[in-house]
NUTI-904630 format. One record per residue (C-alpha): residue number from 1; residue in three letters; chain; x, y, z. Coordinates in steps of 0.2 Angstrom, whole numbers, plus 5000, padded with zeros to 4 digits. Layout:
BEGIN
<NUM Ala A <X Y Z>> ...
***
This chain:
BEGIN
<1 Met A <5427 4874 5434>> <2 Arg A <5413 4878 5421>> <3 Val A <5402 4864 5416>> <4 Glu A <5392 4869 5401>> <5 Pro A <5376 4860 5395>> <6 Glu A <5378 4848 5382>> <7 Ile A <5376 4855 5364>> <8 Asp A <5370 4843 5350>> <9 Glu A <5360 4843 5334>> <10 Thr A <5344 4846 5344>> <11 Thr A <5350 4863 5349>> <12 Thr A <5353 4879 5339>> <13 Trp A <5363 4895 5343>> <14 Leu A <5353 4911 5343>> <15 Ala A <5360 4928 5345>> <16 Ala A <5354 4937 5361>> <17 Cys A <5364 4953 5362>> <18 Pro A <5381 4961 5362>> <19 Ile A <5390 4955 5377>> <20 Ala A <5396 4973 5381>> <21 Glu A <5378 4978 5383>> <22 Leu A <5376 4967 5399>> <23 Glu A <5382 4973 5415>> <24 Ala A <5392 4961 5426>> <25 Gly A <5382 4954 5441>> <26 Trp A <5365 4961 5434>> <27 Gly A <5353 4950 5424>> <28 Glu A <5343 4954 5409>> <29 Thr A <5329 4944 5400>> <30 Ala A <5329 4939 5382>> <31 Leu A <5315 4931 5372>> <32 Leu A <5323 4917 5362>> <33 Ala A <5313 4904 5352>> <34 Gly A <5298 4908 5362>> <35 Arg A <5307 4906 5379>> <36 Gln A <5311 4919 5392>> <37 Ile A <5329 4917 5396>> <38 Ala A <5339 4926 5410>> <39 Leu A <5356 4932 5404>> <40 Leu A <5368 4934 5419>> <41 Lys A <5385 4941 5415>> <42 Asp A <5399 4936 5427>> <43 Gly A <5414 4944 5418>> <44 Glu A <5419 4954 5403>> <45 Thr A <5418 4939 5391>> <46 His A <5406 4926 5399>> <47 Ala A <5388 4925 5403>> <48 Phe A <5376 4912 5409>> <49 Ala A <5359 4908 5402>> <50 Ile A <5345 4901 5413>> <51 Asp A <5326 4900 5412>> <52 Ala A <5318 4916 5418>> <53 Glu A <5305 4906 5427>> <54 Asp A <5308 4904 5446>> <55 Pro A <5306 4885 5448>> <56 His A <5298 4887 5465>> <57 Thr A <5284 4900 5461>> <58 Gly A <5283 4900 5442>> <59 Ala A <5286 4919 5441>> <60 Met A <5297 4926 5427>> <61 Val A <5310 4934 5439>> <62 Met A <5326 4925 5439>> <63 Ala A <5335 4939 5429>> <64 Arg A <5332 4950 5445>> <65 Gly A <5341 4937 5456>> <66 Ile A <5356 4940 5466>> <67 Met A <5372 4933 5459>> <68 Gly A <5385 4925 5470>> <69 Ser A <5395 4909 5474>> <70 Arg A <5396 4894 5485>> <71 Gly A <5413 4888 5485>> <72 Asp A <5419 4887 5467>> <73 Ala A <5400 4887 5460>> <74 Pro A <5393 4903 5453>> <75 Thr A <5376 4905 5459>> <76 Ile A <5359 4915 5457>> <77 Ala A <5347 4917 5472>> <78 Ser A <5329 4919 5467>> <79 Pro A <5323 4937 5471>> <80 Leu A <5307 4930 5479>> <81 His A <5311 4917 5491>> <82 Lys A <5330 4917 5490>> <83 Glu A <5332 4899 5484>> <84 Val A <5350 4897 5477>> <85 Tyr A <5354 4888 5461>> <86 Asp A <5371 4883 5453>> <87 Leu A <5372 4893 5437>> <88 Arg A <5383 4879 5429>> <89 Thr A <5371 4865 5432>> <90 Gly A <5354 4873 5437>> <91 Arg A <5354 4862 5453>> <92 Gly A <5345 4869 5468>> <93 Leu A <5357 4871 5482>> <94 Ser A <5344 4877 5495>> <95 His A <5331 4865 5490>> <96 Pro A <5337 4850 5479>> <97 Gln A <5319 4847 5473>> <98 Tyr A <5320 4863 5463>> <99 Ala A <5331 4866 5448>> <100 Val A <5332 4879 5434>> <101 Arg A <5336 4875 5416>> <102 Val A <5353 4881 5410>> <103 Tyr A <5358 4884 5392>> <104 Gly A <5375 4884 5384>> <105 Thr A <5382 4901 5380>> <106 Arg A <5396 4908 5369>> <107 Val A <5402 4924 5362>> <108 Val A <5405 4926 5344>> <109 Asp A <5412 4943 5337>> <110 Gly A <5406 4951 5353>> <111 Val A <5388 4944 5352>> <112 Leu A <5382 4933 5366>> <113 Glu A <5374 4917 5358>> <114 Val A <5363 4905 5368>> <115 Ala A <5360 4887 5363>> <116 Val A <5341 4883 5364>> <117 Pro A <5331 4868 5359>> <118 Arg A <5325 4867 5341>> 
***
């Protein structure tokens, strides 16, 4: 089950890149509205978007994390200390005191769009 972040009038959809340019299981970073956002493709037509900043260290490395899963939850493990985060909610699974911000995503005419705060 996917749980997408709430999208409302305080967010706007910004084009990140063609979804076909992302490799499944491998992250890339996009600069959208002044934010470094990690884009993580999990299939041919869906990708997750999270802050690129590792919540534990502050380093902009989350796009280089290791994608996986815990049960039905898609996850990303930080490349630095291997903390694991739920890609649907951002909740820290290894250390609950840490969380990563998640952004809504959609694909329109083959382009991945990310919902970012205005």
